[in-house]
C-alpha positions in Angstrom: 0.5 -0.1 -0.2 0.9 3.5 -0.8 1.9 6.2 1.0 0.5 10.0 0.6 3.3 12.8 1.2 2.6 13.3 4.9 3.2 9.8 5.3 6.1 9.6 3.3 8.1 12.3 5.3 6.7 11.1 8.1 7.9 7.4 7.2 11.5 8.8 6.3 11.9 10.5 9.4 10.8 7.7 11.4 12.7 4.6 9.5 9.7 3.0 8.9 6.5 2.8 6.8 3.5 4.3 9.2 0.2 4.5 8.8 -2.9 7.0 9.9 -3.8 7.1 12.7 -0.5 6.1 14.2 1.2 7.6 17.1 4.7 7.7 17.0 8.1 10.2 17.8 9.5 11.8 15.1 12.6 14.1 14.9 12.6 17.4 13.8 14.5 19.4 11.0 13.2 23.1 12.5 11.2 24.5 16.0 10.1 28.0 15.8 8.2 30.6 17.9 7.7 34.2 17.4 6.8 36.9 19.9 3.7 35.8 21.1 4.9 32.2 21.8 8.7 32.5 22.2 8.6 33.7 25.3 6.7 30.9 26.8 8.4 28.3 24.7 11.6 29.7 26.5 10.5 29.4 30.2 9.0 25.7 29.4 12.4 25.3 27.7 14.3 26.4 31.1 12.0 23.9 32.8 13.3 21.3 31.6 16.7 21.6 32.4 18.7 20.2 29.7 20.9 23.0 29.4 21.1 22.6 25.6 19.4 23.2 22.6 19.5 20.3 20.5 20.5 22.3 17.6 21.0 26.1 17.6 20.8 26.5 14.0 17.7 24.8 13.8 15.8 26.4 16.3 14.0 29.9 14.9 12.6 33.0 16.4 10.9 35.6 15.1 9.7 39.4 16.4 7.0 39.6 13.6 3.4 40.1 15.2 4.2 43.4 16.9 7.0 44.8 14.5 8.3 47.5 15.8 7.2 46.8 19.4 3.9 49.1 20.1 4.3 48.6 24.0 6.5 48.3 26.9 4.9 44.5 27.6 5.9 43.9 24.2 9.8 45.3 23.9 10.2 43.2 27.2 9.0 40.2 25.2 11.3 40.9 22.3 14.3 41.3 24.9 13.6 37.7 25.9 13.7 36.3 22.8 16.9 38.5 21.7 18.7 37.4 24.8 17.8 33.8 24.5 19.2 34.2 20.7 22.3 35.7 22.1 23.0 33.1 24.8 21.9 30.2 23.1 23.0 30.8 19.5 19.8 30.5 17.6 18.7 32.2 14.8 16.7 35.4 15.3 14.9 37.1 12.8 14.3 40.7 14.1 11.9 43.5 13.6 11.6 44.5 10.1 12.7 41.2 8.4 9.2 40.2 7.7 6.8 37.4 9.2 7.9 34.0 10.0 5.9 32.0 7.9 7.3 33.7 5.0 10.9 33.6 6.1 10.3 29.9 6.8 9.8 29.3 2.6 12.1 32.4 2.1 15.4 31.1 3.9 15.0 27.5 5.9 12.4 25.2 5.5 13.6 22.3 2.8 11.0 19.8 0.9 10.7 16.6 2.9 11.4 18.1 6.5 9.7 17.5 9.5 8.9 21.5 10.6 7.2 22.4 13.7 5.9 26.0 15.1 4.4 27.6 17.8 1.9 29.2 16.0 -0.9 27.7 13.9 0.0 28.7 10.3 2.9 27.0 10.0 1.0 24.9 8.3 2.2 27.0 5.2 5.7 25.1 4.6 3.7 22.5 3.6 3.7 24.2 0.2 7.2 23.1 -0.4 6.5 19.4 0.8 6.9 19.8 4.1 5.1 18.3 6.7 4.7 21.7 8.5 2.4 21.6 11.7 1.1 24.1 14.5 1.7 23.5 18.1 1.7 24.8 21.3 4.7 26.6 22.9 5.3 23.8 25.5 5.1 20.7 22.8 8.0 23.5 20.7 9.9 23.7 24.0 10.3 19.9 24.4 11.4 19.7 20.6 13.4 22.7 20.9 15.2 20.7 24.2 15.4 16.6 22.4 14.8 17.2 18.6 11.8 15.3 18.6 8.3 15.6 18.7 5.5 13.1 19.1 2.2 13.3 17.0 -0.8 10.9 15.6 -0.2 10.2 11.9 -2.7 12.7 10.6 -5.4 10.5 7.2 -5.0 12.5 4.1 -8.0 13.9 2.5 -6.9 14.6 -1.3 -7.9 17.9 -2.5 -8.5 17.7 -6.2 -9.0 20.9 -8.0 -9.3 21.0 -11.8 -11.0 23.0 -14.2 -10.1 26.4 -15.9 -9.3 29.4 -13.3 -11.4 32.1 -14.4 -9.9 35.4 -15.0 -10.0 37.9 -11.6 -10.0 34.4 -9.2 -7.4 33.4 -7.5 -6.2 31.0 -4.8 -7.9 32.7 -1.6 -11.3 32.3 -3.9 -10.4 28.5 -3.9 -9.4 28.1 -0.4 -12.3 30.2 0.7 -14.7 28.2 -1.0 -13.0 25.3 0.1 -13.3 26.1 3.5 -17.6 27.0 3.1 -17.4 23.5 1.8 -15.7 21.4 4.4 -17.0 23.8 7.0 -14.4 25.3 9.9 -13.7 21.8 11.5 -14.5 19.6 8.3 -10.9 18.2 8.3 -9.8 17.9 12.3 -6.8 16.5 12.4 -6.5 15.4 8.8 -3.6 16.5 6.3 -5.2 18.1 3.1 -2.9 17.2 0.0 -3.6 19.4 -3.1 -3.3 18.3 -6.5 -5.1 18.5 -9.7 -4.7 21.0 -12.8 -5.3 23.9 -11.6 -2.8 23.7 -8.4 -0.2 22.8 -11.2 -1.0 25.8 -12.7 -0.6 28.0 -9.5 2.6 30.4 -8.8 4.4 29.5 -5.7 2.5 32.6 -3.8 -1.2 31.1 -4.6 -0.2 27.9 -3.3 1.4 28.6 -0.4 -2.0 31.1 0.4 -3.9 27.4 0.0 -1.5 25.5 2.6 -1.5 28.8 4.4 -5.7 28.5 5.1 -5.7 24.3 5.7 -6.0 24.9 9.6 -9.0 27.2 8.6 -10.9 24.2 8.4 -9.1 22.2 11.4 -6.8 20.7 9.0 -3.7 19.1 10.9 -1.1 20.9 7.9 -1.5 21.5 4.2 0.7 19.9 1.1 2.0 20.3 -2.0 4.0 18.2 -4.2 7.2 20.2 -5.4 7.3 20.1 -9.4 10.0 22.8 -11.1 7.8 25.4 -10.0 9.7 24.7 -6.1 12.9 24.3 -7.9 12.6 27.7 -9.4 11.4 29.3 -6.4 14.6 27.6 -3.7 16.7 28.6 -6.7 15.3 32.1 -6.6 16.2 32.4 -2.9 19.0 30.9 -3.3 18.8 27.9 -2.3 18.3 25.5 -5.0 20.6 22.9 -3.8 17.9 21.9 -1.2 15.2 20.9 -3.8 13.9 17.1 -4.2 11.0 15.2 -6.1 8.5 14.3 -3.3 4.8 13.3 -4.2 2.3 10.8 -3.2 2.6 7.2 -4.5 0.3 5.8 -7.4 -1.5 3.7 -4.7 -1.5 5.9 -2.3 -5.0 5.4 0.0 -6.8 8.7 1.8 -9.1 9.5 3.6 -11.3 10.5 1.5 -11.0 12.8 -2.4 -13.0 16.2 -2.6 -12.8 17.7 -6.2 -13.2 21.0 -6.6 -14.4 22.1 -10.5 -13.2 26.0 -10.2 -14.0 26.7 -14.0 -17.3 29.1 -12.5 -16.2 30.1 -9.5 -16.6 33.8 -8.5 -14.6 36.4 -6.3 -15.4 35.0 -2.3 -15.7 36.2 0.7 -15.4 35.5 4.2 -18.2 37.4 5.9 -17.9 38.2 10.0 -17.5 36.3 12.5 -16.5 33.7 10.6 -14.1 32.0 8.2 -16.4 29.8 6.7 -19.2 32.5 6.8 -18.3 32.4 2.4 -20.3 34.0 0.1 -20.0 34.5 -3.6 -18.9 38.6 -4.1 -22.3 38.6 -5.5 -23.8 38.1 -2.6 -22.3 41.0 -0.5 -20.7 43.7 -3.3 -21.5 47.3 -2.4 -21.3 46.9 1.2 -19.2 49.9 3.0 -16.3 49.4 4.4 -14.2 51.6 6.3 -10.4 50.3 5.9 -8.7 47.9 3.3 -5.6 45.5 4.6 -3.6 43.9 1.8 -0.7 41.7 3.5 -0.3 39.1 5.8 1.3 35.8 6.2 -1.5 34.6 3.4 -1.3 37.3 0.7 1.5 39.6 1.2 4.1 38.1 -1.2 5.3 40.1 -4.2 2.5 38.8 -6.6 -0.4 39.6 -4.5 1.6 43.3 -4.5 2.0 43.9 -8.0 -2.4 42.4 -8.5 -3.1 45.4 -6.0 -0.2 47.4 -7.9 -2.4 47.0 -11.1 -5.7 47.9 -10.0 -4.8 51.0 -7.6 -2.3 52.4 -10.7 -3.8 55.6 -11.0 -6.5 55.7 -9.4 -7.0 57.2 -5.4 -8.1 54.7 -2.4 -11.7 56.2 -1.1 -10.9 54.5 3.0 -8.1 53.8 4.4 -5.8 51.5 3.1 -2.9 49.5 4.8 -0.2 47.7 2.7 1.6 45.2 5.0 4.6 43.2 2.7 5.5 40.2 4.2 9.5 40.5 4.5 12.0 42.5 4.1 12.9 41.1 0.5 9.0 41.1 -0.2 9.3 45.0 0.2 12.6 45.4 -1.6 11.3 43.8 -4.5 8.4 46.0 -4.4 10.8 49.0 -4.4 13.0 48.0 -7.0 9.5 47.2 -9.2 8.3 50.9 -7.8 5.0 49.5 -6.8 5.3 51.0 -3.3 5.2 54.8 -5.6 1.9 53.1 -7.3 0.8 52.3 -3.6 1.7 56.1 -2.0 0.3 57.8 -5.6 -3.0 55.8 -4.5 -2.6 57.5 -0.8 -2.7 54.0 0.6 0.2 53.6 4.1 2.9 51.3 4.0 4.1 49.6 6.9 7.4 47.7 7.7 7.5 43.9 6.7 5.7 42.4 9.6 2.3 40.7 10.7 0.8 44.4 11.2 -2.7 45.1 11.9 -3.6 41.2 11.4 -3.5 40.2 15.1 -4.5 43.7 16.3 -2.1 44.7 18.0 -0.9 47.9 16.1 -0.6 49.2 12.5 -4.5 49.9 12.0 -6.6 48.5 15.1 -10.2 49.1 13.7 -12.6 51.4 15.5 -16.1 50.2 16.7 -18.8 49.8 14.0 -16.4 50.0 11.0 -15.6 47.1 8.9 -12.6 46.0 7.2 -11.5 44.1 4.4 -8.7 42.4 4.8 -6.6 39.7 2.6 -5.4 38.1 6.0 -6.5 34.1 7.1 -9.1 35.1 9.9 -12.2 37.4 10.8 -12.7 35.8 14.7 -14.7 39.0 16.3 -12.0 41.0 18.0 -9.4 39.7 15.7 -8.0 43.5 14.5 -8.4 44.4 18.1 -11.6 45.5 18.3 -14.6 43.0 18.9 -17.3 45.7 18.0 -15.4 45.7 14.6 -16.1 43.4 11.5 -13.9 41.6 9.6 -14.4 40.5 5.6 -11.5 38.2 4.3 -10.6 38.7 0.5 -8.3 38.3 -2.3 -5.2 41.0 -2.8 -7.4 41.9 -6.8 -10.9 42.3 -4.7 -9.1 44.2 -1.8 -7.6 46.4 -4.1 -10.9 47.1 -5.8 -13.0 47.7 -3.1 -10.1 50.2 -1.8 -11.0 52.3 -5.0 -15.0 52.6 -4.6 -15.1 51.9 -0.5 -17.2 49.3 -1.0 -16.9 46.0 -1.8 -16.4 45.5 -4.8 -16.1 42.7 -7.7 -12.4 43.1 -8.9 -13.8 42.0 -12.4 -15.6 45.0 -12.8 -12.1 47.4 -12.8 
């Protein structure tokens, strides 16, 4: 019996063939924490008393959620990470370097690795065919100390996406539609393996978006086979030597297969206050908004900024529009391509690389009764810092078009 991608990666690490729902202990390749989860992980690591990291160059600390710090308390948390990285010789990604999930795929994750992170969207790295999962800070602390973790091998759902993607419809629309179809708990503790001709046709930014939001329907991770596009992406990051082909076996067994033909898919919108509350753009267009946010680990990549710039060029934003590149590398690329000039001329605000308003700490907290259209991955009540506000989710194209009109707008109309 063949193996899925997730089963194949885990089997390599434990040295034998594993099966779904089996509880195993596996070596890990990378451990990650960020400024929200890192201090607790460090506290737990100290409590373990091992005295050393399993491999300092494979323990990564990211200061991205509050970057730069907006308060004394958060500055103290940042200091904990900086001091720990210096003392233990771990890798620190400081303010302005970018969001942990973007930085992981740019500089750290290899195909075939097991990656554990104290952040639920660690699954983003599955677009490089790694088995990347979010865990609690305590579990990650144990992995930092021992280089191992325990888990139950997740069954795999094959998501077969076929057809021809219509103009104005993007990976974000696909994953929102899938979450609507499965529900917020429809894939709990299962791996989503994305495949089909549409996935093969997506650029890396689109694939990262799919895997990033796998957690929003309860999945343990999302994963995609490697191909020449992954190879090219890694080469562009100066890491072409770590590429390898990883794909499921032809006779792999799946928990189930979900088939999506996206040929007639519209732009999709997740409405307050749940990511599964998804409606077609035709049902919610002309809803008045107060703010647009383009960025995050879901849609802050250079490809996303290019899409937004094409729509905003020569126009003026009618509502507050905040744009936040996902990493310094993305920011520099946008600068070289004159995208930042387009955003400034459209009267948008550009933030330094990081999570920005997404988690409601700084850089765009909403007022009571306000509505924001965001390219983020979550729209829970209070997510952007105010439980009295509403958050809608969309693709960068829909967000940019809506910034121009001041209402939720079908990007195809522009």
